Phi, psi and omega in degrees: 000133181292148175290150178276164175302337184285324187224102176228152185303149178300323180298321178295314180300319177293322178296317178297316180297321179297315183292321181290323177294319178299316180300315182299314180297311184293317182293326179297314180296312183303315182294312180298313183292315182291322176291323174298313178297322180298318178296313180293316185270355182054044184260121175290325180296319179288328177298310178300319178295318180298318176298317176299320179299317179297319177294319178297322177301315178293321180296315179300322180296318182294317181294319177299319177299317181303317180274355170266358177233061182295340181292341178279348173057227185300326182300314181295319180300309182292322176297313178296321178297317181295318180293317181292323177293321178296323178297328178294323178293322177298318178300316182298316177296319179297314179297320181297313183296313181297319181298314182293319177300320179294316179298325182282355177079022179283344182231132175242113188282151177246157176300140184223092177301320179296319178297319180297321182297311183291331178290320177299318178293317182293327180294341177264318187284316189297314178300322179293319174299318180300316180299317178298319184289326177295320179291321179289330174296319181293322183286335185247356184056041184262114174294328178296315179293324175302315180294319177294325174299317178301317178294326177292322179293317180296322175302320177294319177299315179295330177292318178295316181296313180297320179300312179298319180299314180298318181289315181296318179295321182292324184271312186248357181060040179261090189289340184269358188292312185288320181294325179296319180291322181293320176300328181293344179277344189301315180303324180292318179298316180294319181296317183292321179297319178297315182294324180292315179299332179275357177082024182276118179282168175293137187267347180208169184258001183289000000 
């Protein structure tokens, strides 16, 4: 039987802290590099990815706060879950706006070797972080951690989508490829945000 958010092993708490601190460090670097590359390359895909990185940074901080304040019990869990879920809605809106602007031709991307490099790294790192968080969410029955795992997973998906968009645009000049793919992720993001705000924890560790 999974431990409740009120009482979970000290080892699990330490593992959560390690994963969240690692997330904070990586997302900070990822956000700065991707947003800088977006500015230089005028890339809407990188801008959307950088915005996602900033949202994930905030989400990781919220979840770390939740598990650093166990004395608050259910209050901390519910508050953190609502904030993390709300950040998913912010992410959905951000992705939608950037994608539409790209489709309307308001932004013309340039080739970005730095952007491609950070996207390649994110496509490897973020799925691994998401898996660790899903396992910890199952062990603690934490809806907040589930939402944060969803954001890490979405970040990995967006990295692949943005990477494909940058490569397709660089090779074939097909500027609408990445925003269309990014828009297809919106139902997943919104669903995860809704479940997090309702306090639904992760149901399995896979």
